[in-house]
C-alpha positions, -999 to 999 in steps of 0.1 A, spaced: 87 682 585 61 655 585 24 665 583 -4 643 595 -33 639 571 -58 623 593 -75 655 606 -77 668 570 -93 636 558 -119 637 586 -126 674 579 -130 668 542 -154 639 548 -175 660 571 -177 689 546 -186 664 518 -214 648 539 -229 682 548 -227 694 512 -244 663 498 -272 665 524 -277 702 516 -277 696 478 -302 667 481 -325 688 502 -321 667 533 -306 696 554 -317 732 553 -295 759 567 -314 790 577 -293 822 579 -295 846 608 -309 881 607 -278 894 589 -276 864 567 -294 875 535 -321 860 514 -331 828 532 -359 832 557 -354 824 594 -378 802 614 -401 819 639 -399 789 662 -361 790 660 -358 827 668 -372 822 703 -340 826 724 -353 813 757 -340 781 771 -357 760 797 -348 782 826 -360 814 809 -326 829 805 -313 841 771 -290 819 752 -258 836 742 -233 810 731 -224 808 695 -229 771 694 -266 774 705 -273 800 679 -257 779 651 -276 747 663 -309 766 662 -303 775 625 -300 738 614 -332 718 611 -345 690 590 -375 698 568 -409 685 577 -401 685 614 -419 704 641 -421 707 679 -449 686 692 -463 680 727 -450 648 741 -469 616 734 -454 599 764 -443 612 798 -420 592 820 -426 597 858 -412 579 887 -392 583 919 -358 599 920 -330 574 914 -356 549 901 -341 545 867 -361 570 848 -331 584 830 -319 550 820 -354 542 806 -354 574 786 -319 568 772 -328 532 762 -360 543 744 -340 572 727 -318 546 711 -347 538 688 -349 560 656 -386 567 661 -381 583 695 -371 619 703 -366 631 739 -369 665 755 -335 679 767 -335 679 804 -364 679 828 -390 705 817 -410 705 850 -442 719 833 -468 703 855 -451 706 889 -438 742 888 -464 770 890 -443 794 870 -438 770 841 -475 758 841 -487 794 839 -466 800 808 -490 777 789 -488 749 763 -470 770 737 -441 775 762 -442 737 769 -441 728 732 -411 751 726 -392 730 751 -397 699 730 -372 688 702 -380 690 665 -394 656 654 -408 640 623 -445 631 622 -438 594 626 -416 599 657 -427 599 693 -417 627 716 -410 617 752 -405 639 783 -392 628 817 -396 645 850 -395 622 880 -409 649 904 -443 645 886 -447 614 907 -445 631 941 -461 666 934 -498 668 943 -506 695 917 -496 673 888 -528 652 891 -550 683 887 -530 697 858 -525 666 837 -555 674 814 -546 696 785 -584 705 782 -578 738 799 -560 751 768 
């Protein structure tokens, strides 16, 4: 019986890369509540996704335990607005190809939805990805262009 080695080689390469990153300090793995001595991150423990429902999938929980050191969630330095079907997603994806750009997952709708705006800037910040200090965080919500309340809410001075 002939065995294929290709999946084994790919798996071993992945394990080797993760091990090297971990040993060099480039990747920190934070254990969960039952995981033992390593401390969990307060920012990571928040189990709400953008819609407010609780995340339950195993992949989401595992992803939240992995994070590069010296990263944090920052308010966006740029917001892409525009009309629907006007190319805002394409613009965001092209900018995201650059290593100094991080993008928010999905459309956050902070400024145009009352329930999200009332949750405050801390809620908004938790919707942003982890980024290094030298990276720019970008959010995209085309409906900011057509919602009258956005103009009044654009100042962060209230907080």
